[in-house]
Phi, psi and omega in degrees: 000311180302322181300310184290329176293323177291318178298316178304321179295326180294325180269000180310313180302342184257005177291153182278342184093354175278110186257353181213167175291171188223112183284348177287003175298336177289342176269317185262338176059034174284122178297156185307303183300317180292329178302312183286327177294319179293321175298316177298311183298322179297319175298316184293334181266005178074025180253020186303319182290349181255012181309313178301323178291321180297322179292323177294319183291333177302315179295317182292319179297321177301315178296320177301324183270003175101020182053060187276158172296133182261093175230167175289129012259359186296329179297325178292321177305313179295319178295320179298316180292321180296317177295322178297316180299319178293312181297330178262002181055055184244148167251177185302315182294323175296322179298316179293318184292326186256010191307325182290337189247348182284142176272076181298153174301146183303323181300323181292316177298315178300316179299311183296331178288331180109015187288340176249016176110182184253124176295152184307323182267009182085180183270151181286127176245144009271007185303314186295310181299318181295316183293311183295310184296323179292342181250004179065032185259148173260149177282157173259119181258139180084198182289125185305323181282347185296336183257006179287147176287159175303146179260131183262097185292324179298316179295317181296321179297316176298317177296318181292321177292323176293328180278318189252349184100131185302324184286350183259353185245127174233189183298323181292324179293320180295318177294318177298319177296319177297320179282319184225072185298321181291316179297321180298317182295330181287000000 
């Protein structure tokens, strides 16, 4: 018992701060993993004191986006929109009315474009059209990856080895670079 209490103390700085379950999940429908991530992000954005409002806005943001299934990554899209709505003091109707001029989080624009797939009920209109047309973006129809060009793994491996050194690059690095080029470069 003492051992585990000491181990727990080592991980204390990484705790989310949520010490109990929350019955209001039936109102806002934030999935468990997203709940702790959203709580952490809210702290980082200086919105800790607005946490109850963020939870309420999560439900509203979900409806603005078409009541989508909240799984990774769509639950993050809803959370990003909820935090945006709170930080900009917007309600759902204002989001729809001002969609052409709002600086939406990138995840919301990517969702509306179709980069993470097509939600079962389709995209919310006229929100999607307003957001995409005001940014000069085309929608992705069908499976997002279907229109991507073939990836040349051999060429990528050569480039990565030239840049980082052959002894530092293996197959996993090439795959990581193919999937997440920006994160890999960081």
